[in-house]
C-alpha positions, -999 to +999 in steps of 0.1 A: -406-805-637-430-789-613-438-752-605-420-757-573-387-773-588-387-747-617-382-717-590-350-737-578-321-720-590-286-731-599-255-723-583-222-718-606-209-750-592-241-770-595-227-792-620-194-797-602-214-811-571-238-836-592-205-847-611-184-855-575-216-873-564-233-849-545-267-856-535-287-823-543-316-809-520-335-776-524-322-748-497-326-711-498-341-708-532-311-730-546-302-767-557-275-774-527-256-803-520-266-820-487-240-848-488-213-867-508-202-897-492-224-892-460-231-868-431-210-891-407-180-891-427-180-856-439-182-843-407-155-862-392-134-855-420-136-817-417-130-819-377-095-840-387-086-828-418-100-798-443-136-799-459-148-778-490-183-761-488-200-744-513-221-714-496-225-694-529-260-689-519-252-666-495-252-629-503-223-609-510-225-572-508-206-544-511-216-510-495-193-479-504-201-440-501-183-411-482-204-418-451-210-456-455-195-461-419-220-438-404-246-451-428-241-488-416-241-478-381-275-467-378-286-504-389-261-526-368-252-522-333-211-530-347-185-500-341-179-500-380-159-467-378-133-483-356-124-511-381-092-511-397-088-523-431-091-562-436-109-564-398-142-583-396-168-582-371-200-602-366-231-581-363-268-580-365-295-564-383-322-555-361-358-542-358-371-517-338-382-540-309-345-556-309-353-586-325-331-603-350-336-596-388-306-614-398-266-621-388-242-612-407-201-603-412-188-571-420-152-562-432-136-529-440-119-533-476-105-507-498-133-506-520-158-500-489-176-523-463-180-560-477-210-577-464-221-616-462-258-621-451-274-655-453-290-669-481-326-676-470-330-639-462-307-619-484-332-605-508-350-592-474-318-579-465-309-562-494-347-546-494-338-534-458-305-522-471-323-502-500-349-488-479-330-472-449-295-466-464-287-431-475-292-425-513-256-416-516-248-449-503-238-476-533-250-511-528-235-536-551-246-570-549-218-592-560-242-619-583-212-628-599-190-640-573-190-674-557-180-683-522-160-713-511-153-722-472-125-744-467-130-758-429-107-778-408-073-779-390-053-786-424-074-762-443-043-736-439-018-762-454-039-771-484-048-736-490-015-719-487-001-744-515-029-729-541-027-694-527+007-686-512+005-659-484-031-669-467-010-684-439-005-646-424-042-641-416-056-645-384-091-652-370-113-624-384-088-610-406-094-608-445-073-593-477-069-595-513-052-624-530-043-633-567-050-669-581-035-667-612-050-636-626-082-644-606-088-616-580-099-633-545-109-618-513-100-644-487-112-642-449-098-666-422-135-675-407-162-703-409-191-717-392-177-750-382-155-740-351-124-749-369-097-729-382-107-723-420-113-698-446-138-681-469-131-676-504-149-653-527-139-658-564-154-650-599-182-675-605-166-681-637-135-696-621-150-710-592-149-748-607-113-744-615-104-732-579-127-760-564-107-787-585-075-770-572-084-773-538-099-809-539-064-819-560-048-813-523-050-844-501-060-828-472-094-818-491-128-833-496-162-820-507-189-815-477-220-810-478-250-788-461-256-819-437-219-818-421-223-778-421-252-781-398-237-808-374-205-791-370-221-757-364-245-773-337-212-787-320-197-756-320-226-739-302-234-715-332-268-702-342-286-705-374-308-676-387-345-688-390-338-716-363-320-702-331-323-668-340-356-648-354-374-615-355-388-619-318-351-630-304-330-604-283-294-607-289-284-608-255-311-636-245-290-652-273-255-649-259-248-624-286-241-597-265-206-594-279-219-582-312-229-549-294-197-530-298-185-512-264-189-476-281-224-484-293-232-495-258-227-460-248-238-440-276-268-462-287-283-451-319-291-485-338-324-500-339-337-516-312-314-504-288-334-496-260-347-533-251-310-544-258-296-523-238-317-529-210-312-566-213-272-560-214-279-541-177-308-560-164-305-594-179-329-613-201-356-632-191-347-663-215-314-673-223-299-696-253-283-728-240-267-763-249-281-795-237-266-830-234-297-854-242-301-885-223-299-920-242-292-916-281-326-904-296-320-868-310-342-842-298-352-817-327-363-781-332-398-772-318-396-798-289-410-783-256-388-781-225-400-785-192-392-783-154-413-811-137-450-800-150-438-764-160-432-752-197-395-733-197-388-732-230-382-749-268-351-766-287-343-748-315-319-766-329-308-807-320-295-836-338-267-863-336-233-848-329-208-871-347-174-858-326-196-862-292-208-892-304-241-885-287-274-864-294-270-828-286-294-796-289-298-757-282-327-742-270-340-712-250-351-716-215-361-690-187-330-681-171-338-695-141-332-727-154-300-719-175-273-726-151-253-756-164-258-789-146-298-779-145-317-812-153-350-805-176-368-826-198-382-823-235-411-839-249-408-858-275-440-877-292-454-874-260-423-891-241-402-870-219-364-870-225-341-857-206-315-829-209-290-815-190-280-777-194-244-774-205-218-748-216-213-742-252-195-749-276-196-788-276-164-794-288-139-765-286-135-738-311-102-741-328-098-703-341-061-692-349-062-657-330-038-630-333-014-630-303-023-665-291+003-691-286+004-714-314 
């Protein structure tokens, strides 16, 4: 075993994935399943039924203390104080220039603020929090818990048989449930554009829970490959690709992450350049592209308008639901209108692009108050 291989960590479900035929690859420091039956079939199964994903590489944190809302608001642009119990928000860790250090989910719980951060940068995020949170705020890195995602239009049917009552949740709501004697924290959320759930479970119980879910006829295990193609079709950014420390949230189309009260009050890192971009508009914009022909346009490809370089592709690939290649990238705002014809350079060859609205396939979230 090489030194690099020795540094790859094992997830609680590592053996379970291999037993179910997964092909494992290193990702975010862990051995992760890239696929089982195949990316295309797993992607389409999730769109039509329910896919089970292991996302235990992500960081689960609990922040607690008398002034935890105020302390966290000093680091993110969300209205943490305005959250009711079980309510979730998408938010961002920011630097002083308004760049994105990570994107994250926060939820108000009876124990404190539950935070889920990206696996690839979780140790940086934890260091950031330890450096800037006041001493009276406790940070519990919940390494004893695993995280599953069950995604797809039939996810609620399958999960409700295993954990009765989850159907009462709506999109971006979460709550505590018992599975036997095991405490679960379940949110109606995900990263595919479909209805679905994320399930925090004690690590020692995750294999049994995965078995119980897989026993449902709607459910198959799904790997990282389909997770990426699903989120690409849903127009959802991936940190380290579509977002980084140089990305202004307004350029990235994430202005919704800056809550109304925080737009007025400010007081978060990078508030000046972010609020200025909100008011005046950003010089670049994250957009979707339909790609001419069948050849995918990948991350890093340069975007041209005639002879002028106007942007860069940040994510791209074949979209199984669209049955065509698609891409996401940043372009100069002047070239960002839907319908704009541009070109990407791939291995010295120009490939036609058409700017299009995202998502590429409709989101199917079950929102509170929506007509079902």
